[in-house]
C-alpha positions as CSV (number, residue, x, y, z in Angstrom):
1,M,3.8,160.9,109.0
2,A,1.3,161.6,106.1
3,P,-1.7,163.9,106.8
4,R,-5.0,162.2,107.4
5,K,-6.9,161.6,104.2
6,L,-10.6,161.1,103.3
7,S,-10.9,157.9,101.3
8,G,-7.3,158.2,100.3
9,K,-7.9,161.4,98.4
10,G,-6.0,163.9,100.4
11,I,-8.8,165.7,102.0
12,E,-7.8,167.5,105.2
13,P,-10.0,168.6,108.1
14,F,-9.6,172.1,109.3
15,G,-7.9,172.4,112.7
16,G,-5.0,173.4,114.9
17,A,-3.0,176.2,116.4
18,T,-4.7,179.3,117.6
19,K,-4.3,182.2,115.2
20,S,-3.7,185.7,116.2
21,Y,-5.5,188.5,114.3
22,T,-4.9,192.3,114.0
23,M,-8.3,194.0,114.3
24,K,-9.2,197.3,112.8
25,S,-10.0,200.0,115.4
26,P,-13.7,200.8,115.7
27,L,-15.0,203.9,114.0
28,F,-16.7,206.5,116.2
29,L,-19.5,208.8,115.2
30,L,-19.1,212.5,115.7
31,P,-20.5,213.9,119.0
32,F,-24.3,214.4,119.0
33,L,-24.1,218.2,119.3
34,L,-21.8,218.5,116.3
35,V,-24.5,217.3,114.0
36,F,-26.7,220.3,114.9
37,S,-23.8,222.8,114.5
38,L,-23.1,221.8,110.8
39,T,-24.2,223.9,108.0
40,P,-27.0,222.4,105.7
41,T,-24.4,221.3,103.2
42,H,-22.0,219.8,105.7
43,A,-25.0,218.1,107.5
44,R,-26.0,216.5,104.2
45,D,-22.4,215.3,103.6
46,Y,-22.4,213.8,107.1
47,E,-25.7,212.0,106.6
48,E,-24.4,210.5,103.4
49,A,-21.2,209.3,105.1
50,T,-22.9,207.8,108.2
51,P,-24.2,204.6,106.5
52,I,-20.6,203.9,105.4
53,R,-19.3,204.4,108.9
54,V,-22.0,202.2,110.4
55,Q,-21.4,199.4,107.8
56,A,-17.6,199.6,108.6
57,T,-18.4,199.1,112.3
58,L,-20.7,196.2,111.5
59,D,-18.1,194.6,109.3
60,T,-15.5,194.9,112.1
61,G,-17.8,193.3,114.5
62,R,-18.5,190.4,112.2
63,V,-14.9,189.8,111.4
64,A,-14.0,189.8,115.2
65,A,-16.7,187.2,115.8
66,L,-15.5,185.0,112.9
67,N,-11.9,185.3,114.1
68,A,-13.1,183.8,117.4
69,F,-14.9,181.1,115.4
70,W,-11.8,180.1,113.6
71,D,-9.8,180.1,116.8
72,R,-12.4,177.8,118.4
73,L,-12.2,175.5,115.4
74,S,-8.4,175.4,115.6
75,Q,-8.6,174.6,119.3
76,T,-10.9,171.6,118.7
77,V,-8.5,170.0,116.3
78,Q,-5.4,170.7,118.4
79,T,-7.1,169.0,121.4
80,G,-8.8,166.2,119.5
81,D,-12.3,167.5,120.4
82,F,-14.3,165.8,117.7
83,E,-17.7,166.7,119.1
84,G,-16.7,170.3,119.5
85,Y,-15.4,170.4,115.9
86,A,-18.5,168.8,114.4
87,A,-20.7,171.2,116.3
88,L,-19.2,174.1,114.3
89,Y,-20.8,172.8,111.1
90,H,-24.5,173.1,110.1
91,Q,-26.1,169.7,110.1
92,D,-26.7,170.0,106.4
93,A,-23.3,171.4,105.5
94,V,-21.5,170.3,102.3
95,L,-17.8,169.7,101.7
96,V,-16.6,170.6,98.2
97,I,-13.3,169.4,96.7
98,V,-11.9,171.3,93.7
99,N,-8.3,170.3,92.7
100,A,-6.4,168.6,89.9
101,G,-6.7,165.2,91.5
102,R,-10.3,165.1,92.4
103,S,-13.4,167.3,92.2
104,G,-16.8,166.7,93.9
105,S,-18.9,167.2,96.9
106,M,-20.4,165.3,99.8
107,P,-22.4,165.8,103.0
108,I,-20.2,167.0,105.8
109,T,-21.4,164.1,107.9
110,Q,-19.6,161.7,105.5
111,A,-16.4,163.7,105.8
112,L,-16.6,163.9,109.6
113,A,-17.0,160.2,109.8
114,S,-13.7,159.7,108.0
115,W,-11.9,162.3,110.1
116,K,-13.1,161.0,113.5
117,Q,-10.2,158.5,113.9
118,G,-7.7,161.3,113.5
119,F,-9.3,163.3,116.3
120,E,-9.2,160.3,118.6
121,D,-5.5,159.7,117.8
122,T,-4.8,163.3,118.7
123,R,-6.8,163.1,122.0
124,S,-4.9,159.9,123.0
125,G,-1.6,161.5,122.2
126,K,-0.7,159.1,119.4
127,T,-0.3,162.0,117.0
128,G,-1.1,165.7,116.7
129,A,-2.5,168.3,114.4
130,Q,-2.6,172.1,114.1
131,V,-4.2,174.5,111.7
132,A,-3.9,178.2,111.0
133,F,-6.0,180.4,108.8
134,R,-5.3,183.5,106.7
135,F,-7.8,185.3,104.6
136,S,-7.7,187.3,101.3
137,K,-11.4,188.3,101.2
138,R,-14.1,188.4,103.9
139,L,-17.6,189.2,102.7
140,G,-20.9,189.2,104.6
141,D,-23.4,190.9,106.8
142,A,-24.9,190.3,110.3
143,T,-25.9,186.7,109.7
144,T,-24.0,185.5,106.6
145,A,-20.4,185.3,105.6
146,H,-18.2,184.2,102.7
147,E,-14.6,183.7,103.7
148,T,-11.8,183.2,101.1
149,G,-8.2,182.4,101.9
150,M,-5.9,179.5,102.9
151,F,-5.3,177.1,105.8
152,A,-2.0,175.6,106.8
153,Y,-2.6,172.1,108.3
154,S,0.3,170.6,110.3
155,V,0.8,167.0,111.3
156,L,2.8,166.4,114.5
157,N,4.3,163.2,115.9
158,A,3.7,162.0,119.5
159,E,6.5,164.2,120.8
160,G,4.9,167.3,119.3
161,A,7.4,167.8,116.4
162,V,5.9,169.0,113.1
163,Q,6.2,166.3,110.5
164,Q,4.5,167.9,107.6
165,V,2.7,171.1,106.7
166,V,0.1,171.3,103.9
167,Y,-1.1,174.6,102.5
168,V,-4.6,174.6,100.9
169,N,-6.7,177.2,99.3
170,M,-10.1,177.4,100.9
171,Q,-13.5,179.0,101.0
172,A,-16.3,178.8,103.5
173,L,-19.9,179.9,103.6
174,L,-21.3,180.5,107.1
175,V,-24.6,181.5,108.6
176,K,-25.4,182.8,112.1
177,K,-28.1,180.8,113.8
178,E,-29.3,181.6,117.4
179,G,-26.1,183.7,118.0
180,R,-23.7,181.0,116.7
181,W,-21.7,180.9,113.4
182,L,-21.9,177.6,111.6
183,I,-20.2,176.4,108.4
184,T,-22.7,175.5,105.7
185,M,-20.1,174.9,102.9
186,E,-16.4,174.2,103.1
187,L,-14.5,174.3,99.8
188,Q,-11.0,172.9,99.7
189,G,-9.2,174.0,96.6
190,A,-5.8,173.4,95.0
191,P,-2.8,172.9,97.1
192,A,-0.7,176.1,97.7
193,S,2.9,176.9,98.6
194,E,4.5,178.4,101.7
195,A,5.2,181.5,99.6
196,D,1.5,181.8,98.8
197,W,0.8,181.5,102.5
198,N,3.4,184.1,103.4
199,A,1.8,186.5,100.9
200,L,-1.3,186.7,103.0
201,K,-1.4,188.8,106.1
202,P,-1.7,186.9,109.4
């Protein structure tokens, strides 16, 4: 069974299997009293290092929240939850396509309209879909993020057997609004290979 397409141009929605992540251990600051036992030189070194430690902790927290976001997105596709999937995009989000066959952009509302039938087919059990994500670069701060990597989109038959897996280079811009991460821009790039996928850490 061929993957769902947007206007026949091979555009895939994100979605699918829950992905496991290996998180970095949090960084702990030195005990309070230790700061006052340092010599002036060592205290200055500690003060200079503290912003780096704090930033690393903030980055770890952001990545953990985004991992949960991608897990949620995957779950909505796997269960055919179209409303839950659409709610993960900002209302003004943009889909960008950059590959050899076609390049352009469109409002995410237009893309969602074309993907809806696929979600309904999944919910009814007529077909199935899964997606997994792996990332090569993750930039951001407390309220913004730029994620670069790949997704593996799998099409399943009614019995749950995988019929096709498509690997696609991707980027996403996200913002955090009222405590929730939302995609503002999804870029689907050139198709990739299984070897490319395996080169990225899970």
